[in-house]
C-alpha positions in Angstrom: -43.5 7.6 -3.0 -42.7 5.5 -2.1 -43.5 2.1 -0.9 -39.9 2.4 0.6 -41.1 5.2 3.0 -44.0 3.3 3.8 -41.9 0.3 4.7 -39.2 2.8 6.5 -41.9 4.5 8.6 -43.5 0.9 9.8 -40.1 -0.4 10.6 -39.1 2.8 12.8 -42.5 2.5 14.3 -42.3 -1.3 15.2 -38.8 -0.9 16.5 -39.2 2.1 18.9 -42.9 2.7 19.7 -44.1 -0.2 21.8 -46.1 1.0 24.6 -49.8 -0.5 25.0 -51.9 0.3 22.2 -49.1 1.1 19.8 -50.0 -1.6 17.9 -53.8 -1.0 17.4 -52.8 2.4 16.1 -50.3 1.2 13.7 -53.1 -1.4 12.5 -55.4 1.6 12.2 -53.1 3.3 9.9 -52.5 0.4 7.7 -56.2 -0.3 7.5 -58.8 0.6 4.8 -60.4 3.2 7.2 -57.0 5.3 6.9 -55.2 6.9 3.9 -52.2 7.8 6.1 -49.7 6.0 3.6 -51.5 7.5 0.5 -52.6 10.9 1.5 -50.5 14.0 0.6 -48.8 16.3 3.2 -50.4 19.6 1.7 -52.6 20.7 -1.1 -49.8 22.8 -3.0 -47.1 23.0 -0.8 -44.6 20.3 0.4 -45.5 16.7 -0.2 -48.4 17.5 -2.3 -48.5 14.2 -3.8 -49.6 10.7 -3.1 -47.3 9.4 -0.1 -46.3 13.0 0.7 -47.6 12.6 4.2 -45.7 9.3 5.3 -42.7 10.8 3.4 -42.9 14.0 5.4 -43.4 12.0 8.8 -40.0 10.1 8.1 -38.1 13.0 7.3 -39.3 14.8 10.4 -38.1 11.8 12.2 -34.6 11.8 10.8 -34.5 15.7 11.3 -35.4 15.6 14.9 -32.9 12.6 15.6 -30.3 14.6 14.0 -31.2 17.8 16.1 -31.2 15.8 19.5 -27.8 14.1 18.8 -26.1 17.7 19.1 -24.2 17.7 22.2 -25.3 21.2 23.1 -28.8 19.9 23.1 -28.0 17.1 25.4 -25.6 18.8 27.9 -26.9 22.5 28.0 -30.4 22.0 27.3 -31.0 18.7 28.8 -32.8 17.4 26.0 -32.6 13.4 26.5 -35.5 11.6 25.4 -36.2 7.8 24.7 -36.1 6.6 21.3 -39.8 5.8 21.7 -40.7 9.5 22.3 -38.6 10.8 19.4 -40.3 8.1 17.0 -43.6 8.9 18.6 -43.8 12.7 18.0 -42.0 12.8 15.0 -44.1 10.0 13.0 -47.3 10.9 14.5 -47.2 14.8 14.7 -49.3 15.1 11.3 -51.6 12.3 11.8 -54.5 15.0 11.9 -54.1 15.1 8.1 -55.2 11.3 7.6 -58.5 11.3 5.8 -57.9 15.3 5.5 -57.6 15.7 1.7 -59.7 14.4 -1.2 -59.2 14.6 -5.1 -61.1 17.4 -7.0 -60.6 18.2 -10.7 -60.3 21.4 -12.5 -59.6 22.6 -16.1 -56.5 23.4 -17.3 -54.5 23.9 -20.4 -52.1 21.1 -21.2 -48.6 21.6 -22.8 -50.3 21.5 -26.5 -52.9 24.5 -25.3 -56.0 22.3 -25.0 -58.0 22.5 -22.2 -58.4 19.3 -20.1 -59.6 18.3 -16.6 -56.7 17.5 -14.2 -57.0 16.3 -10.4 -55.7 18.3 -7.5 -56.0 18.0 -3.8 -58.6 19.7 -1.7 -59.5 19.6 2.1 -62.3 17.6 3.2 -62.0 18.1 7.1 -64.4 15.3 8.4 -63.0 16.0 11.8 -62.4 19.9 12.5 -60.7 19.8 15.6 -57.5 21.9 14.8 -54.1 20.6 14.0 -51.6 19.6 16.5 -54.6 18.8 18.9 -56.2 17.0 16.3 -53.2 14.7 16.4 -53.1 14.5 20.0 -56.7 13.5 20.3 -56.1 10.6 17.7 -53.0 9.4 19.1 -54.4 9.5 22.7 -57.8 7.4 21.6 -55.0 4.6 21.4 -52.2 4.8 23.6 -51.0 7.1 26.5 -48.9 10.2 25.8 -46.7 12.1 28.2 -47.2 15.6 29.0 -44.3 16.5 26.9 -45.1 14.4 24.1 -48.7 15.9 23.8 -47.4 19.6 24.1 -44.6 18.7 21.6 -47.2 17.3 18.9 -49.8 20.0 19.7 -47.5 22.8 19.3 -45.5 21.3 16.5 -46.3 24.2 13.9 -44.8 26.8 16.3 -45.3 30.2 15.3 -46.7 29.6 12.0 -49.7 28.3 13.8 -52.7 30.2 14.4 -53.0 30.2 18.2 -51.7 32.8 20.7 -48.3 33.4 20.2 -47.7 33.5 24.0 -49.0 30.0 24.2 -46.6 28.8 21.9 -43.6 30.7 23.6 -44.7 29.3 26.8 -45.1 26.0 25.6 -41.5 25.9 24.1 -40.3 27.2 27.5 -41.7 24.5 29.5 -41.6 21.9 26.8 -38.2 21.8 24.9 -39.1 18.7 23.1 -42.0 20.9 21.4 -39.4 23.4 20.1 -37.1 20.5 19.1 -40.2 18.8 16.8 -41.3 22.2 15.6 -37.7 22.9 14.3 -37.4 19.3 12.7 -40.8 20.0 11.1 -39.6 23.4 9.5 -36.2 21.8 8.4 -38.1 18.8 6.6 -40.7 21.3 5.2 -38.4 24.2 4.0 -35.2 22.5 3.1 -35.6 18.9 2.5 -38.9 18.7 1.0 -38.5 22.2 -0.8 -35.5 21.2 -2.4 -37.3 17.9 -3.9 -39.9 20.2 -5.1 -37.6 22.5 -6.8 -35.7 19.5 -8.4 -38.8 17.9 -9.9 
């Protein structure tokens, strides 16, 4: 990973997110109480390696910025959001995955056909408060979110989430940023990060 992605995240955060409490949240993310910068993004899919979470967060930021820069989004859909809002929802949408994974070991054959213990990530959910809603809960403990920011983070999983599909559609209709963030999240996951995985 990237020490580079860590530094990139911190730079984007500090340059854009300045509302009261933002400094305290960043300090928490960088503290020993948090594994945000070393955590994977999943157990076996995209970003299933140390630093995968921060890498994914930066990727989503880049994808969201690119999506929102489209003339159609601005002029037809009225998607005009501050740099702070764009950075906040993208960098922090998956903060729920902090302190969420742990390392365990299983037996597997190596290239020589010999059994050995190999590490793998497993879920260890110490705050079972859902997914998007947990991220909203964590961020809100440090700084105030607008309603649209909260809904965007809450529904960033889109229709791949487990909640009622009618609620997702209604949230997308009411809060276009939620749809934009979900789109950016899927682009980062299925294109940027799956290409990297296939190339490894």
